[in-house]
KETORPA-624444 format. One record per residue (C-alpha): x, y, z. Coordinates in steps of 0.2 Angstrom, whole numbers, padded with zeros to 4 digits, always signed. Last residue first. Example, Ala and Ser with C-alpha at 12.3 -4.5 7.8 and 13.67 -1.06 7.14 Angstrom:
BEGIN
+0068-0005+0036+0062-0022+0039
// end
This chain:
BEGIN
+0251+0096+0078+0236+0086+0072+0231+0070+0081+0213+0075+0079+0208+0073+0097+0198+0058+0105+0185+0058+0091+0173+0043+0094+0173+0031+0079+0159+0019+0077+0166+0002+0073+0153-0010+0068+0162-0026+0065+0164-0030+0084+0146-0026+0087+0141-0037+0073+0151-0052+0079+0146-0049+0097+0128-0049+0092+0130-0065+0081+0138-0074+0096+0124-0069+0107+0111-0074+0093+0117-0092+0093+0129-0105+0086+0140-0096+0073+0148-0102+0058+0148-0085+0050+0138-0090+0034+0129-0104+0043+0123-0092+0057+0117-0079+0044+0107-0092+0034+0098-0098+0050+0094-0080+0054+0087-0077+0037+0074-0092+0040+0071-0087+0057+0066-0069+0052+0055-0077+0038+0047-0088+0051+0044-0073+0063+0034-0065+0049+0039-0049+0041+0035-0031+0043+0053-0026+0047+0050-0019+0064+0037-0032+0069+0047-0046+0063+0062-0039+0073+0052-0038+0088+0046-0056+0086+0064-0062+0083+0070-0053+0099+0078-0036+0098+0095-0034+0107+0102-0020+0096+0114-0032+0089+0100-0043+0083+0093-0028+0074+0109-0026+0064+0109-0044+0060+0091-0043+0054+0095-0029+0043+0111-0037+0036+0101-0052+0032+0088-0043+0022+0101-0033+0012+0111-0049+0008+0127-0053+0018+0144-0051+0011+0146-0033+0019+0145-0042+0036+0162-0048+0032+0169-0066+0033+0187-0063+0037+0192-0045+0039+0210-0046+0036+0218-0030+0042+0227-0018+0031+0243-0013+0039+0254-0026+0030+0251-0018+0013+0260-0003+0019+0259+0014+0008+0251+0008-0008+0240-0004+0002+0233+0010+0012+0228+0019-0004+0220+0004-0011+0211+0001+0006+0204+0019+0004+0197+0014-0013+0190-0002-0008+0181+0006+0008+0174+0020-0003+0166+0007-0015+0161-0004+0000+0152+0009+0011+0147-0004+0025+0145+0011+0036+0157+0004+0049+0169-0001+0036+0169+0017+0029+0173+0023+0046+0186+0010+0048+0195+0015+0032+0194+0033+0036+0203+0031+0052+0216+0019+0043+0219+0032+0030+0222+0044+0044+0235+0033+0053+0243+0028+0037+0246+0045+0032+0254+0049+0049+0267+0035+0046+0269+0039+0027+0274+0057+0030+0282+0059+0012+0272+0075+0007+0262+0065-0005+0257+0053+0009+0252+0067+0020+0241+0073+0006+0233+0056+0004+0230+0055+0022+0221+0072+0022+0210+0066+0008+0206+0050+0017+0201+0060+0033+0190+0071+0023+0182+0057+0014+0179+0049+0031+0171+0065+0038+0160+0066+0023+0153+0048+0025+0152+0052+0044+0140+0067+0042+0141+0078+0057+0125+0082+0066+0133+0086+0083+0147+0096+0075+0164+0088+0075+0176+0099+0084+0187+0109+0072+0205+0102+0069+0199+0091+0055+0192+0105+0045+0207+0116+0047+0218+0102+0044+0210+0098+0027+0210+0117+0022+0228+0119+0027+0233+0103+0017+0225+0111+0002+0233+0127+0004+0250+0119+0005+0246+0109-0011+0242+0123-0022+0241+0115-0039+0224+0122-0044+0216+0105-0042+0224+0104-0025+0216+0120-0020+0199+0114-0026+0202+0097-0017+0205+0107+0000+0190+0117-0002+0180+0102-0006+0184+0093+0010+0182+0109+0021+0165+0112+0013+0160+0094+0015+0164+0095+0034+0156+0112+0037+0140+0107+0030+0136+0099+0047+0136+0117+0053+0119+0121+0045+0116+0140+0046+0134+0146+0043+0137+0130+0033+0126+0136+0020+0137+0151+0016+0152+0138+0014+0141+0128+0002+0138+0144-0008+0156+0148-0009+0159+0130-0015+0147+0132-0029+0156+0148-0035+0173+0139-0033+0167+0124-0043+0161+0135-0057+0179+0142-0058+0186+0125-0057+0176+0116-0071+0189+0102-0072+0176+0088-0073+0180+0081-0055+0179+0098-0048+0162+0102-0056+0156+0085-0049+0162+0088-0032+0154+0105-0031+0138+0098-0037+0138+0084-0025+0141+0096-0010+0126+0106-0016+0115+0090-0018+0112+0085+0000+0111+0102+0010+0102+0109-0006+0086+0100-0002+0077+0115+0003+0083+0125-0011+0076+0112-0023+0059+0115-0016+0060+0133-0023+0068+0150-0021+0084+0146-0030+0076+0146-0047+0079+0130-0057+0093+0127-0069+0106+0119-0057+0093+0107-0052+0091+0100-0069+0109+0098-0072+0112+0087-0056+0111+0070-0065+0122+0076-0079+0135+0083-0066+0136+0066-0057+0137+0057-0073+0152+0067-0078+0159+0065-0060+0159+0046-0062+0168+0038-0047+0155+0024-0045+0150+0030-0028+0149+0048-0035+0138+0041-0049+0126+0034-0036+0126+0050-0026+0122+0059-0042+0107+0048-0045+0101+0051-0027+0102+0069-0029+0093+0069-0045+0079+0059-0038+0077+0068-0022+0079+0086-0030+0066+0081-0044+0053+0074-0032+0048+0092-0026+0050+0099-0044+0036+0088-0051+0028+0077-0039+0018+0065-0050+0031+0067-0064+0044+0058-0053+0034+0041-0054+0044+0033-0068+0060+0041-0062+0058+0033-0045+0056+0016-0053+0073+0018-0062+0080+0025-0046+0075+0009-0037+0082-0002-0050+0098+0007-0051+0101+0006-0033+0097-0013-0033+0108-0016-0047+0123-0006-0041+0124-0013-0023+0140-0003-0021+0137+0001-0003+0134+0020-0005+0122+0016-0020+0113+0003-0009+0112+0016+0005+0105+0030-0006+0093+0021-0016+0079+0021-0003+0080+0040-0004+0075+0039-0022+0062+0026-0019+0054+0037-0005+0055+0053-0015+0048+0045-0031+0033+0036-0021+0025+0050-0014+0013+0053-0029+0009+0034-0027-0003+0037-0013-0012+0020-0013-0011+0017+0006-0002+0001+0004+0010+0008-0010+0013+0024-0001+0017+0014+0015+0028+0001+0007+0041+0014-0001+0045+0025+0014+0043+0009+0025+0057+0001+0016+0067+0017+0018+0065+0015+0037+0074-0001+0037+0087+0005+0025+0090+0020+0036+0092+0010+0051+0106+0000+0042+0114+0016+0037+0115+0025+0053+0128+0036+0046+0121+0053+0052+0116+0057+0034+0108+0040+0031+0098+0042+0047+0092+0059+0042+0087+0053+0025+0078+0038+0032+0068+0050+0043+0064+0061+0028+0058+0046+0018+0047+0040+0033+0039+0057+0036+0034+0059+0018+0018+0049+0019+0010+0060+0031+0000+0048+0043-0017+0041+0043-0020+0030+0058-0012+0015+0065+0002+0024+0074-0001+0043+0070+0005+0048+0088+0020+0037+0086+0024+0043+0069+0024+0061+0076+0036+0056+0090+0048+0048+0077+0047+0063+0066+0051+0076+0080+0065+0065+0088+0073+0062+0070+0072+0081+0066+0081+0085+0083+0095+0073+0078+0096+0078+0060+0097+0097+0063+0104+0099+0045+0091+0112+0040+0082+0099+0029+0081+0087+0044+0073+0101+0054+0061+0105+0041+0055+0087+0041+0054+0087+0060+0044+0103+0060+0032+0095+0048+0030+0080+0059+0027+0090+0074+0014+0101+0065+0003+0086+0061+0006+0077+0077+0002+0092+0089-0015+0085+0093-0006+0069+0100+0003+0080+0112+0021+0086+0113+0032+0087+0128+0045+0075+0123+0044+0081+0105+0048+0099+0110+0034+0111+0112+0027+0121+0097+0025+0139+0099+0040+0144+0088+0033+0132+0074+0033+0145+0060+0051+0149+0064+0055+0132+0056+0050+0138+0039+0062+0152+0040+0076+0140+0045+0071+0129+0030+0075+0143+0017+0067+0159+0011+0055+0154-0003+0054+0135-0001+0055+0135+0018+0042+0149+0019+0030+0139+0008+0033+0123+0019+0029+0133+0035+0013+0139+0026+0008+0122+0021+0010+0116+0039+0000+0130+0045-0014+0125+0033-0014+0107+0038-0014+0112+0056-0029+0123+0053-0038+0109+0044-0035+0097+0058-0041+0110+0071-0057+0112+0062-0059+0129+0054-0062+0147+0059-0063+0159+0045-0054+0172+0034-0037+0176+0041-0030+0157+0041-0035+0156+0023-0027+0172+0018-0011+0167+0027-0011+0149+0018-0013+0157+0001+0000+0170+0003+0013+0157+0010+0009+0145-0004+0011+0159-0017+0028+0163-0009+0034+0145-0010+0030+0140-0028+0039+0123-0029+0027+0115-0041+0023+0101-0030+0021+0113-0016+0010+0124-0026-0001+0109-0030-0001+0104-0011-0007+0121-0007-0021+0120-0019-0026+0104-0010-0026+0113+0007-0035+0128-0001-0049+0117-0008-0051+0109+0009-0052+0126+0017-0064+0133+0004-0075+0118+0005-0075+0120+0024-0080+0138+0023-0094+0134+0011-0108+0141+0022-0108+0159+0015-0101+0160-0002-0086+0171-0007-0073+0160+0001-0081+0146-0009-0080+0155-0025-0062+0159-0023-0057+0142-0016-0066+0132-0030-0059+0143-0044-0041+0141-0038-0044+0122-0036-0050+0120-0054-0036+0131-0062-0023+0123-0051-0029+0106-0055-0029+0109-0073-0011+0115-0073-0006+0101-0061-0012+0086-0072-0002+0074-0061-0017+0062-0059-0018+0066-0041-0019+0084-0045-0032+0081-0058-0043+0072-0045-0041+0086-0033-0046+0098-0046-0062+0089-0052-0067+0087-0034-0064+0105-0029-0072+0111-0044-0088+0101-0041-0088+0107-0023-0086+0125-0028-0100+0124-0040-0104+0122-0059-0120+0111-0062-0116+0093-0061-0112+0083-0077-0094+0082-0072-0098+0075-0055-0108+0061-0063-0094+0056-0075-0081+0058-0061-0089+0046-0049-0078+0032-0053-0063+0044-0050-0070+0047-0033-0069+0029-0029-0051+0028-0034-0047+0044-0024-0051+0037-0007-0039+0048+0002-0052+0050+0016-0054+0069+0013-0057+0064-0005-0070+0052-0001-0079+0065+0010-0078+0077-0005-0086+0064-0017-0100+0060-0005-0103+0079-0003-0103+0080-0022-0116+0067-0024-0127+0074-0010-0127+0091-0017-0131+0085-0034-0146+0075-0029-0152+0090-0019-0151+0102-0034-0158+0089-0045-0174+0088-0034-0184+0073-0027-0170+0065-0017-0170+0046-0018-0154+0043-0028-0144+0057-0020-0148+0048-0003-0141+0032-0010-0125+0042-0014-0125+0050+0003-0126+0033+0011-0112+0027+0001-0101+0042+0005-0104+0039+0024-0098+0021+0022-0082+0028+0014-0080+0042+0027-0080+0030+0042-0073+0041+0055-0087+0037+0068-0092+0055+0067-0093+0053+0048-0104+0037+0050-0116+0048+0061-0117+0061+0048-0120+0048+0035-0135+0042+0045-0142+0059+0045-0140+0060+0026-0149+0043+0025-0163+0049+0036-0165+0065+0025-0166+0055+0009-0178+0043+0018-0190+0057+0022-0188+0065+0004-0193+0049-0005-0192+0050-0023-0199+0035-0033-0205+0019-0027-0194+0015-0013-0190-0003-0008-0172-0003-0015-0168+0012-0004-0175+0004+0011-0166-0013+0007-0149-0004+0005-0152+0005+0022-0157-0011+0031-0139-0019+0030-0132-0007+0043-0147-0008+0054-0147-0027+0055-0158-0037+0045-0176-0043+0049-0185-0027+0049-0179-0021+0032-0182-0037+0023-0201-0035+0021-0197-0018+0012-0186-0027+0000-0199-0039-0002-0212-0026-0007-0200-0017-0018-0197-0033-0028-0216-0037-0028-0219-0020-0037-0204-0021-0049-0210-0039-0054-0198-0053-0050-0189-0061-0065-0173-0051-0064-0171-0055-0046-0171-0074-0049-0158-0073-0064-0147-0062-0053-0148-0074-0038-0145-0089-0050-0129-0080-0056-0123-0076-0039-0123-0095-0034-0131-0106-0021-0144-0093-0015-0143-0093+0004-0150-0102+0020-0145-0102+0038-0151-0116+0049-0152-0105+0065-0143-0118+0076-0130-0123+0063-0130-0141+0057-0144-0137+0044-0132-0127+0033-0143-0122+0018-0140-0120-0001-0153-0114-0013-0155-0114-0032-0149-0133-0033-0166-0138-0039-0168-0150-0025-0164-0136-0013-0177-0124-0020-0190-0138-0020-0186-0142-0001-0187-0124+0006-0206-0123+0006-0207-0137+0019-0195-0129+0031-0202-0112+0028-0220-0117+0034-0230-0101+0035-0222-0092+0021-0222-0073+0019-0206-0073+0009-0198-0060+0021-0204-0071+0036-0198-0087+0028-0181-0080+0025-0181-0074+0044-0186-0092+0049-0172-0100+0039-0159-0089+0047-0149-0079+0033-0133-0082+0024-0133-0066+0013-0141-0059-0003-0158-0054+0007-0167-0051-0010-0161-0068-0017-0166-0077-0001-0183-0070-0003-0185-0075-0021-0180-0093-0017-0192-0093-0003-0206-0086-0013-0204-0099-0027-0205-0113-0013-0221-0105-0007-0229-0102-0024-0226-0121-0029-0212-0124-0041-0213-0126-0060-0212-0108-0063-0196-0106-0053-0187-0119-0063-0193-0111-0080-0186-0094-0074-0170-0102-0070-0169-0108-0087-0173-0092-0094-0160-0083-0084-0147-0095-0089-0148-0089-0106-0151-0101-0121-0169-0096-0124-0174-0110-0126-0173-0127-0118-0166-0139-0130-0177-0143-0145-0191-0155-0145-0193-0164-0163-0178-0175-0159-0162-0168-0151-0158-0182-0139-0157-0169-0125-0175-0163-0129-0182-0180-0130-0174-0185-0113-0182-0169-0106-0172-0154-0101-0172-0147-0084-0158-0156-0075-0147-0156-0091-0151-0138-0095-0147-0131-0078-0132-0141-0075-0125-0136-0092-0128-0117-0089-0119-0119-0072-0105-0128-0080-0102-0117-0095-0096-0129-0109-0101-0118-0123-0119-0120-0118-0127-0125-0134-0112-0131-0144-0106-0142-0129-0124-0148-0126-0125-0154-0144-0108-0162-0143-0114-0171-0127-0130-0177-0136-0120-0184-0151-0108-0193-0140-0122-0202-0131-0125-0199-0113-0123-0212-0099-0135-0213-0085-0136-0207-0067-0144-0190-0072-0132-0178-0063-0116-0188-0062-0119-0195-0080-0121-0178-0087-0106-0172-0078-0095-0186-0086-0103-0183-0103-0099-0164-0101-0081-0167-0097-0079-0178-0113-0087-0163-0123-0075-0151-0115-0079-0140-0101-0079-0121-0103-0064-0111-0096-0055-0109-0080-0039-0099-0080-0027-0104-0066-0013-0091-0064+0001-0095-0053+0010-0079-0047+0028-0080-0042+0037-0063-0040+0024-0056-0029+0026-0037-0028+0009-0033-0035-0004-0046-0031-0016-0034-0024-0013-0020-0035-0015-0031-0051-0032-0037-0044-0038-0019-0040-0032-0013-0057-0041-0027-0066-0057-0023-0057-0056-0004-0060-0052-0008-0078-0068-0020-0079-0079-0005-0073-0089-0011-0058-0106-0021-0058-0095-0037-0059-0105-0043-0074-0093-0042-0088-0079-0053-0093-0067-0061-0080-0071-0064-0062-0058-0066-0049-0053-0079-0037-0039-0078-0025-0030-0092-0017-0015-0087-0005-0004-0102+0002+0006-0098+0017+0020-0108+0025+0031-0093+0027+0049-0089+0021+0045-0073+0011+0028-0065+0015+0031-0046+0014+0023-0042-0003+0008-0053+0000+0004-0045+0017+0006-0027+0010-0006-0032-0005-0018-0039+0009-0019-0021+0018-0022-0012+0002-0035-0024-0005-0043-0024+0012-0044-0005+0013-0052-0005-0005-0066-0016-0002-0065-0033-0011-0078-0035-0025-0065-0040-0038-0058-0052-0025-0073-0063-0029-0068-0077-0016-0053-0074-0005-0045-0089+0002-0030-0088+0014-0021-0105+0016-0011-0108+0032+0003-0121+0036+0005-0129+0053+0003-0126+0072+0016-0112+0074+0010-0105+0057-0005-0098+0065+0005-0086+0076+0015-0079+0062-0001-0077+0051-0009-0067+0065+0006-0055+0065+0005-0053+0046-0014-0049+0048-0009-0036+0061+0004-0028+0049-0009-0027+0035-0021-0018+0046-0007-0005+0051-0003-0002+0032-0022-0001+0028-0023+0014+0040-0036+0012+0054-0051+0024+0052-0062+0010+0047-0060+0001+0064-0053-0017+0064-0067-0028+0070-0067-0031+0089-0056-0044+0098-0053-0029+0110-0035-0036+0114-0031-0035+0095-0015-0045+0091-0016-0057+0105-0035-0056+0105-0035-0063+0088-0027-0079+0095-0040-0081+0109-0054-0077+0097-0051-0093+0086-0048-0088+0068-0060-0087+0054-0067-0070+0060-0050-0063+0057-0052-0067+0038-0069-0059+0038-0062-0044+0047-0049-0043+0032-0063-0044+0019-0074-0030+0028-0058-0019+0030-0069-0004+0025-0087-0008+0021-0088+0001+0004-0087-0015-0006-0101-0023+0005-0115-0023-0008-0103-0030-0021-0099-0045-0011-0082-0053-0006-0081-0070+0002-0068-0072+0015-0058-0087+0021-0044-0091+0033-0041-0110+0032-0028-0118+0043-0019-0132+0032-0016-0149+0040-0024-0159+0026-0025-0148+0010-0017-0161-0001-0029-0174+0006-0044-0167-0003-0058-0157+0005-0050-0140+0002-0046-0145-0016-0064-0148-0020-0070-0132-0012-0056-0123-0022-0062-0130-0038-0080-0127-0034-0077-0109-0030-0069-0106-0048-0083-0116-0057-0087-0107-0072-0102-0098-0064-0096-0081-0067-0082-0080-0080-0065-0086-0076-0049-0083-0066-0041-0092-0051-0025-0082-0045-0014-0093-0035-0001-0085-0023+0013-0095-0015+0024-0094+0000+0039-0105+0000+0040-0113+0018+0039-0131+0014+0019-0131+0015+0019-0117+0002+0028-0128-0010+0016-0142-0007+0001-0130-0009+0007-0124-0025+0008-0142-0032-0009-0145-0025-0016-0130-0035-0008-0136-0050-0015-0153-0048-0032-0146-0046-0030-0135-0062-0025-0151-0072-0039-0161-0065-0053-0148-0068-0063-0158-0081-0077-0161-0069-0081-0152-0053-0098-0145-0052-0100-0144-0033-0117-0147-0025-0120-0134-0012-0113-0139+0005-0120-0150+0018-0111-0151+0034-0093-0147+0039-0086-0129+0040-0068-0128+0034-0057-0119+0047-0044-0133+0050-0041-0142+0034-0050-0159+0032
// end
């Protein structure tokens, strides 16, 4: 029996006619056991036998040795953030959980889904040391959003792990949520997995029905009866079981007595209840009201039964109840959600309210609220006020989703429309602050029906912004801010609306309006520190858009350097880091962004920090680090469901593959970025267009470069595009030169030279392109002087190695044209080594062709190159060279240790190495980082 499966009596499984699905599940388990992670999605309508299939497999020999982590999702807990993840953690011995969570407490609701997912990955690492693992999540359509986000990260990162994931989800109606939302959540959870095994469970065949009937009645059934049952129930297992056990032999045979009518399960369950003694029926009803595994004594108390043990037996015999007698408290639960729904539908409203009231004192405080709301008979002002007070407490504990649920319940029991709408809108606003926009969108029909108000416009405007409808968003948010500013007591609504409106202005690149809005907000009222920081960050962004990054940086004159900053400075520190990167101060920007990410660890973080950090690393030539960071730039928006940030992350992630000649990967990332780019309008445009031009540059295609950059050239200078000009302006000048548009190229070059005045790192590409322009005009002497001037100047601290290599290569070519072969070879070799250290294959190949034309004997034989490794293998080799352990590498790359070991084994075999020390020496020997020891110019 697998570890983690509870022994003892279980509900009777209906498992007939499922051999094919069982075999498929076992085949997936076999592949997972051998280190190929598998995901199985079991789909079917309620009661069709999904859970029975999994229970049957878990008790079979194919599941031997698997450690089982299991969670059961419930509609009433869909707002309990990380409820499913915490159930999975509860399946593991506390000693193991303490290694990743020393407190062994549940994951707090204010933790990011990304961080929660990494903790699950670490736990899976530890568990696999003792054997394979199976994760089972029942009724995933009711999973809380935080767990869906966390588990989607886990499934994307499993690569060489002995992990089988089995998810069950309901098809059809009856989930209590819109099916589009259910399907979206399921797709989100399994997105990124290349191999998904779907198992669809339909109705049983006539032969299966005959087998089931014999199991239940102990006697064979005629073909005519099985056909009649098949027609009557459509092969639905739960319906079948109910009909077979309740119908008389005469009814089954089809004589004068018909089969039980009506055909619905509810009616059949009703007849079962009617045949029970009052106390037994009360026990079934109480268990249905409690809707959880509950100690027998407490179920008896809610049922008002003096001898609950005796009263339990008829419910067990009918299969409506299950119990676990091996556990001390002898918990009891309804056997199936369909039974529970059928039971609740037959209880009179008055009795149902009374039973909910009886449940209040026997459940914990968190669960009691739902019962108190269900026990109300009409509006209840006192309860509404208590719910609002509890919501405030949840907000103080940073659990906005739970606070929103409490407020929605409060809205249900308030006695006036105004109070109901106030609570509804407050819940939606809290969900917006917590970035729970999918839940907000489910409330949109109710929000739209509310009377006009600033909170209503805030919610509708925020949703429009998230959906990319920036015109509607601007109208709504502008109205919300103006009205809230004019209304006493709505200062926070005005602030939040202003922050969202500022985001819209940023998406549109309207810097001056963003500055004006931010200044007006800061001058009108006092806000929370977090809102003030958001407003200040918006103002700095606006100044950068309108007057350049340096102007934006002046907004942070009072902010200490990263080494002396505090956690409270994290928001501003991150934004300053972004603007420092955009101004060409890459090292300072990396320090700021790294410190901000450290302060944000495990909490919500600005999703653009990782993309800009990756861009800085790319610019400085730390391409392996840039790739690792770029993965986070894509994974975090996916995990946190902030797709508006994806185009920038995807575009920046394409830069290194483009520079290394990995065309398919770069093109795939850029295609995905283009599909999302509309969500960030102009802000994403610069990143996507710049990356497309970088790819075309690596492919020596100046026409494609110019085509990619054309949209940026048409936009006004005072915009988000200007902030990114450090990357796209050199590409523009190079494209114009390559297409023979020399006058336009000269104008672009003058702009680049002006940019170098505030960003010294732009001096290297300016010298390179100045020389190329002179060559294009036939002035070889001037070209050589431009190259020499650039090489003679000391390299700036934030010099860009790719451009430095191109400058060295251009100078080497000039020397060769002048007949100075020996000096030409020296400079071309420098460029070659620089490209080799970057892994810039297209540039390296072109440089080696230049060297071969001069002296083939001078080109070194590299043997097996790091360039031949896959992207993942190269990342691991790079981190080995930095001295990281396998466990540290797994944490850095959000992988399991087994995956790291798998790739490491491939690397050893590729290079014929015996251990990590040899690999470290090999990598460090290949990674030649040049130190300028004089230019060699006379």
